DSSP file (Angstrom, degrees, kcal/mol; ACC not computed):
  #  RESIDUE AA STRUCTURE BP1 BP2  ACC     N-H-->O    O-->H-N    N-H-->O    O-->H-N    TCO  KAPPA ALPHA  PHI   PSI    X-CA   Y-CA   Z-CA
    1    1 A X              0   0    0      0, 0.0     2,-0.5     0, 0.0    56,-0.0   0.000 360.0 360.0 360.0 137.3    1.9   -0.2   -8.3
    2    2 A X        -     0   0    0     70,-0.0    56,-3.1    67,-0.0    57,-0.4  -0.841 360.0-170.2 -98.8 125.6    4.8    0.1   -5.8
    3    3 A X  E     -A   57   0A   0     -2,-0.5     2,-0.5    54,-0.3    54,-0.2  -0.831  14.1-146.1-112.3 151.5    3.9   -0.1   -2.1
    4    4 A X  E     -A   56   0A   0     52,-2.9    52,-2.4    -2,-0.3     2,-0.4  -0.984  18.4-145.5-117.0 125.2    6.1    0.7    0.9
    5    5 A X  E     +A   55   0A   0     -2,-0.5     2,-0.3    50,-0.2    50,-0.2  -0.736  20.2 174.6 -96.7 138.6    5.5   -1.4    4.0
    6    6 A X  E     -A   54   0A   0     48,-2.2    48,-2.7    -2,-0.4     2,-0.2  -0.938  41.8 -96.7-130.8 153.4    5.8   -0.1    7.6
    7    7 A X  E >   -A   53   0A   0     -2,-0.3     3,-2.2    46,-0.2     4,-0.4  -0.542  42.7-118.5 -63.1 139.8    5.0   -1.7   10.9
    8    8 A X  G >  S+     0   0    0     44,-1.9     3,-1.7     1,-0.3    -1,-0.1   0.868 112.9  59.2 -51.9 -41.0    1.6   -0.4   11.9
    9    9 A X  G 3  S+     0   0    0      1,-0.3    -1,-0.3    43,-0.3    44,-0.1   0.672  97.5  62.6 -65.2 -16.0    2.9    1.4   14.9
   10   10 A X  G <  S+     0   0    0     -3,-2.2     2,-0.5    44,-0.0    -1,-0.3   0.598  92.4  75.8 -83.8 -11.4    5.2    3.5   12.7
   11   11 A X    <   +     0   0    0     -3,-1.7     2,-0.4    -4,-0.4    -1,-0.0  -0.877  49.6 165.3-112.8 130.4    2.4    5.2   10.8
   12   12 A X        -     0   0    0     -2,-0.5     2,-0.7     0, 0.0    -3,-0.0  -0.988  29.4-139.3-139.5 129.8    0.2    8.0   12.1
   13   13 A X        +     0   0    0     -2,-0.4     3,-0.1     1,-0.2     4,-0.1  -0.804  21.4 177.4 -88.2 119.4   -2.0   10.2   10.0
   14   14 A X        +     0   0    0     -2,-0.7     2,-0.3     1,-0.2    -1,-0.2   0.637  67.3  25.2 -98.7 -16.7   -1.7   13.7   11.3
   15   15 A X  S    S+     0   0    0      1,-0.0    -1,-0.2     2,-0.0     0, 0.0  -0.996 118.0  18.3-144.4 144.7   -3.9   15.4    8.8
   16   16 A X    >   +     0   0    0     -2,-0.3     3,-2.1    -3,-0.1     4,-0.5   0.470  69.7 131.3  82.6   2.1   -6.8   14.3    6.6
   17   17 A X  G >   +     0   0    0      1,-0.3     3,-1.3     2,-0.2    -1,-0.1   0.825  68.6  63.8 -57.9 -30.4   -7.6   11.1    8.5
   18   18 A X  G 3  S+     0   0    0      1,-0.3    -1,-0.3     3,-0.0    -2,-0.0   0.688  96.9  58.2 -68.1 -16.4  -11.3   12.1    8.5
   19   19 A X  G <  S+     0   0    0     -3,-2.1    16,-3.0     2,-0.0    -1,-0.3   0.618  82.3 107.3 -86.2 -13.9  -11.3   11.8    4.7
   20   20 A X  E <   -B   34   0A   0     -3,-1.3     2,-0.4    -4,-0.5    14,-0.2  -0.425  51.5-163.1 -72.5 138.4  -10.2    8.2    4.7
   21   21 A X  E     -B   33   0A   0     12,-2.6    12,-2.2    -2,-0.1     2,-0.2  -0.982  11.6-137.5-121.8 132.6  -12.8    5.6    3.7
   22   22 A X  E     -B   32   0A   0     -2,-0.4     2,-0.3    10,-0.2    10,-0.2  -0.617  18.4-177.9 -91.3 147.2  -12.4    1.9    4.5
   23   23 A X  E     -B   31   0A   0      8,-2.1     8,-2.6    -2,-0.2     2,-1.1  -0.955  21.9-143.8-143.2 123.4  -13.1   -1.0    2.1
   24   24 A X  E     -B   30   0A   0     -2,-0.3     6,-0.2     6,-0.2     3,-0.1  -0.766  19.9-178.7 -87.6 101.8  -12.8   -4.7    3.1
   25   25 A X  E     -     0   0A   0      4,-1.1     2,-0.3    -2,-1.1    -1,-0.2   0.761  68.8  -9.1 -77.1 -25.8  -11.6   -6.1   -0.3
   26   26 A X  E >  S-B   29   0A   0      3,-1.0     3,-2.7    -3,-0.1    -1,-0.2  -0.946 104.4 -54.6-158.2 169.5  -11.4   -9.6    1.1
   27   27 A X  T 3  S+     0   0    0     -2,-0.3     3,-0.1     1,-0.3    19,-0.1  -0.267 126.4   1.2 -54.7 121.4  -11.7  -11.3    4.5
   28   28 A X  T 3  S+     0   0    0      1,-0.2    18,-2.4    17,-0.1     2,-0.5   0.499 107.2 111.4  80.8   4.4   -9.2   -9.6    6.8
   29   29 A X  E <   -BC  26  45A   0     -3,-2.7    -4,-1.1    16,-0.2    -3,-1.0  -0.950  45.0-171.7-118.6 119.1   -7.9   -7.2    4.2
   30   30 A X  E     -BC  24  44A   0     14,-2.6    14,-2.7    -2,-0.5     2,-0.4  -0.881   3.8-172.9-108.9 136.7   -8.6   -3.5    4.5
   31   31 A X  E     -BC  23  43A   0     -8,-2.6    -8,-2.1    -2,-0.4     2,-0.4  -0.980  10.4-152.4-123.4 141.8   -7.9   -0.8    1.9
   32   32 A X  E     -BC  22  42A   0     10,-1.6     9,-3.1    -2,-0.4    10,-1.5  -0.923  12.7-177.2-117.1 143.2   -8.3    2.9    2.5
   33   33 A X  E     -BC  21  40A   0    -12,-2.2   -12,-2.6    -2,-0.4     2,-0.5  -0.910  37.9 -96.3-130.6 156.2   -9.1    5.5   -0.1
   34   34 A X  E  >  -B   20   0A   0      5,-2.2     4,-2.0    -2,-0.3   -14,-0.2  -0.650  29.1-147.9 -71.6 125.0   -9.5    9.2    0.0
   35   35 A X  T  4 S+     0   0    0    -16,-3.0    -1,-0.1    -2,-0.5   -15,-0.1   0.630  94.0  48.6 -70.4 -13.4  -13.2    9.9    0.3
   36   36 A X  T  4 S+     0   0    0    -17,-0.1    -1,-0.2     3,-0.1   -16,-0.0   0.887 131.0   8.5 -91.7 -47.8  -12.8   13.1   -1.7
   37   37 A X  T  4 S-     0   0    0      2,-0.1    -2,-0.2     0, 0.0    -1,-0.0   0.567  92.1-118.7-116.0 -11.7  -10.8   12.0   -4.8
   38   38 A X     <  +     0   0    0     -4,-2.0    -3,-0.1     1,-0.2     3,-0.1   0.485  52.4 160.4  88.3   2.6  -10.6    8.2   -4.6
   39   39 A X        -     0   0    0     -6,-0.1    -5,-2.2     1,-0.1     2,-0.3  -0.321  47.5-111.6 -59.6 136.3   -6.8    8.0   -4.3
   40   40 A X  E     +C   33   0A   0     -7,-0.2    -7,-0.2     1,-0.2    17,-0.2  -0.548  44.2 168.8 -67.7 130.9   -5.6    4.7   -2.9
   41   41 A X  E     +     0   0A   0     -9,-3.1    16,-0.4     1,-0.3     2,-0.3   0.771  49.7   5.2-116.5 -41.9   -4.1    5.4    0.5
   42   42 A X  E     -C   32   0A   0    -10,-1.5   -10,-1.6    14,-0.2     2,-0.4  -0.970  42.3-157.6-146.1 160.1   -3.4    2.2    2.4
   43   43 A X  E     +CD  31  55A   0     12,-1.5    12,-2.7    -2,-0.3     2,-0.3  -0.990  22.9 168.7-133.3 130.8   -3.4   -1.6    2.3
   44   44 A X  E     -CD  30  54A   0    -14,-2.7   -14,-2.6    -2,-0.4     2,-0.3  -0.995   9.9-174.0-141.1 145.9   -3.6   -3.6    5.5
   45   45 A X  E     -C   29   0A   0      5,-0.6     8,-0.4     8,-0.6   -16,-0.2  -0.996  22.3-153.3-138.6 145.3   -4.2   -7.3    6.2
   46   46 A X  S    S+     0   0    0    -18,-2.4     2,-0.3    -2,-0.3     5,-0.1   0.386  81.9  52.8 -94.1   2.6   -4.7   -9.2    9.5
   47   47 A X  S >  S+     0   0    0    -19,-0.3     3,-0.6     3,-0.1    -2,-0.0  -0.880  88.1  21.4-134.4 165.2   -3.3  -12.4    7.9
   48   48 A X  G >  S-     0   0    0     -2,-0.3     3,-1.4     1,-0.2    -3,-0.1  -0.228 108.9 -34.0  77.0-165.4   -0.3  -13.7    6.0
   49   49 A X  G 3  S+     0   0    0      1,-0.3     3,-0.2     2,-0.1    -1,-0.2   0.598 136.6  51.4 -72.5 -10.6    3.2  -12.3    5.8
   50   50 A X  G X  S+     0   0    0     -3,-0.6     3,-1.9     1,-0.1    -5,-0.6   0.090  70.7 123.1-109.3  22.9    2.0   -8.6    6.0
   51   51 A X  T <  S+     0   0    0     -3,-1.4    -1,-0.1     1,-0.3    -2,-0.1   0.752  79.4  37.5 -61.1 -28.3   -0.2   -9.1    9.2
   52   52 A X  T 3  S+     0   0    0     -3,-0.2   -44,-1.9    -8,-0.0     2,-0.3   0.082 104.9  93.1-109.6  23.8    1.6   -6.4   11.2
   53   53 A X  E <   -A    7   0A   0     -3,-1.9    -8,-0.6    -8,-0.4     2,-0.4  -0.827  55.3-154.8-120.8 155.5    2.2   -4.0    8.4
   54   54 A X  E     -AD   6  44A   0    -48,-2.7   -48,-2.2    -2,-0.3     2,-0.4  -0.998  21.3-152.5-121.4 129.6    0.5   -1.0    6.8
   55   55 A X  E     -AD   5  43A   0    -12,-2.7   -12,-1.5    -2,-0.4     2,-0.4  -0.877   9.7-169.8-111.2 136.8    1.4   -0.3    3.2
   56   56 A X  E     -A    4   0A   0    -52,-2.4   -52,-2.9    -2,-0.4   -14,-0.2  -0.947  31.5-105.8-121.0 141.4    1.4    3.1    1.5
   57   57 A X  E >   -A    3   0A   0    -16,-0.4     3,-1.9    -2,-0.4     4,-0.3  -0.451  21.9-132.8 -66.3 136.7    1.7    3.7   -2.3
   58   58 A X  G >  S+     0   0    0    -56,-3.1     3,-1.9     1,-0.3    -1,-0.1   0.840 103.3  69.8 -55.3 -34.7    5.1    5.1   -3.2
   59   59 A X  G 3  S+     0   0    0    -57,-0.4    -1,-0.3     1,-0.3   -56,-0.1   0.663  87.7  65.5 -62.1 -16.4    3.4    7.7   -5.4
   60   60 A X  G <  S+     0   0    0     -3,-1.9     2,-0.4   -19,-0.1    -1,-0.3   0.686  81.2  94.4 -78.0 -17.6    2.1    9.4   -2.2
   61   61 A X    <   -     0   0    0     -3,-1.9     4,-0.1    -4,-0.3    -3,-0.0  -0.607  51.3-172.2 -82.7 130.7    5.6   10.4   -1.1
   62   62 A X  S    S+     0   0    0     -2,-0.4     2,-0.3     2,-0.1    -1,-0.1   0.562  72.4  57.5 -96.1 -10.9    6.7   13.9   -2.0
   63   63 A X  S    S-     0   0    0      1,-0.1    -2,-0.0     0, 0.0     0, 0.0  -0.831 102.4 -84.2-114.1 157.4   10.3   13.4   -0.9
   64   64 A X        -     0   0    0     -2,-0.3     2,-0.4     1,-0.1    -2,-0.1  -0.234  39.9-128.7 -59.6 147.8   12.7   10.7   -2.0
   65   65 A X        -     0   0    0      2,-0.1    -1,-0.1    -4,-0.1    -7,-0.0  -0.799  14.4-128.6 -98.6 142.4   12.5    7.3   -0.3
   66   66 A X  S    S+     0   0    0     -2,-0.4     2,-0.3     2,-0.0    -1,-0.1   0.199  82.3  45.9 -83.4  17.7   15.7    5.8    1.0
   67   67 A X  S    S-     0   0    0      0, 0.0     2,-0.2     0, 0.0    -2,-0.1  -0.995  72.6-123.6-154.4 156.3   15.5    2.4   -0.6
   68   68 A X        -     0   0    0     -2,-0.3    -2,-0.0     1,-0.1     0, 0.0  -0.583  48.6 -80.8 -93.5 159.2   14.7    0.8   -3.9
   69   69 A X        -     0   0    0     -2,-0.2    -1,-0.1     1,-0.1     3,-0.1  -0.298  43.8-179.2 -55.9 144.3   12.0   -1.9   -4.4
   70   70 A X        +     0   0    0      1,-0.2     2,-0.3    -3,-0.1    -1,-0.1   0.328  56.5  36.2-131.4   6.1   13.3   -5.3   -3.4
   71   71 A X        -     0   0    0      2,-0.0     2,-0.5     0, 0.0    -1,-0.2  -0.993  57.4-144.0-156.1 152.9   10.3   -7.7   -4.1
   72   72 A X        -     0   0    0     -2,-0.3     2,-0.5    -3,-0.1     3,-0.4  -0.988  15.5-156.2-117.0 124.7    7.5   -8.3   -6.5
   73   73 A X  S    S-     0   0    0     -2,-0.5     4,-0.1     1,-0.2    -2,-0.0  -0.885  78.7  -3.5 -98.4 129.6    4.3   -9.6   -5.1
   74   74 A X  S >  S+     0   0    0     -2,-0.5     3,-2.2     1,-0.1    -1,-0.2   0.890  71.7 167.7  61.6  45.0    2.2  -11.5   -7.7
   75   75 A X  G >  S+     0   0    0     -3,-0.4     3,-1.5     1,-0.3    -1,-0.1   0.786  71.5  67.7 -60.9 -24.4    4.4  -10.9  -10.7
   76   76 A X  G 3  S+     0   0    0      1,-0.3    -1,-0.3     0, 0.0    -2,-0.1   0.657  95.0  57.6 -68.6 -13.3    2.4  -13.5  -12.6
   77   77 A X  G <  S+     0   0    0     -3,-2.2    -1,-0.3    -4,-0.1    -2,-0.2   0.425  80.8 112.5 -95.5   0.3   -0.5  -11.1  -12.6
   78   78 A X  S <  S-     0   0    0     -3,-1.5     2,-0.1    -4,-0.2     6,-0.0  -0.371  77.2-100.8 -72.2 152.4    1.3   -8.3  -14.3
   79   79 A X    >   -     0   0    0      1,-0.1     3,-1.5     4,-0.1    -1,-0.1  -0.384  32.4-112.4 -67.7 153.2    0.1   -7.3  -17.8
   80   80 A X  T 3  S+     0   0    0      1,-0.3    -1,-0.1    -3,-0.1    -2,-0.1   0.817 115.3  54.3 -55.9 -34.4    2.3   -8.6  -20.6
   81   81 A X  T 3  S+     0   0    0      2,-0.1     2,-0.3     0, 0.0    -1,-0.3   0.626  87.4  96.7 -79.7 -12.6    3.5   -5.0  -21.5
   82   82 A X  S <  S-     0   0    0     -3,-1.5    -4,-0.0     1,-0.1     2,-0.0  -0.604  79.2-117.5 -82.0 134.2    4.8   -4.2  -18.0
   83   83 A X        -     0   0    0     -2,-0.3     2,-0.5     1,-0.0    -1,-0.1  -0.337  20.8-150.0 -66.7 150.4    8.5   -4.8  -17.3
   84   84 A X        -     0   0    0      1,-0.1    -1,-0.0     2,-0.0   -12,-0.0  -0.989  13.3-175.8-123.6 123.5    9.5   -7.3  -14.8
   85   85 A X        -     0   0    0     -2,-0.5    -1,-0.1     0, 0.0    -2,-0.0   0.447  36.0-127.6-101.6  -1.1   12.8   -6.7  -12.9
   86   86 A X              0   0    0      1,-0.1    -2,-0.0   -15,-0.0   -14,-0.0   0.822 360.0 360.0  65.0  36.0   12.8  -10.0  -10.9
   87   87 A X              0   0    0    -16,-0.1    -1,-0.1     0, 0.0    -3,-0.0   0.518 360.0 360.0 -60.2 360.0   13.3   -8.5   -7.4
């Protein structure tokens, strides 16, 4: 899954925020999902290199994004059949 990271202060939900459901997937790590359909909406962590960021799945964007992926997190966990581009 491709995520796009933003500084937390750059992101504001203007519609549908009441539908978001939080899940603490591990200590200090929050994931949000749509409470209606289950779509992954955000990833946030209070620790590590992404501590001040909010990440959104690329698939949520309906307009083109102005940059290409530039890193792979946890490439060793990808399935054997998935391509690896070595970002």
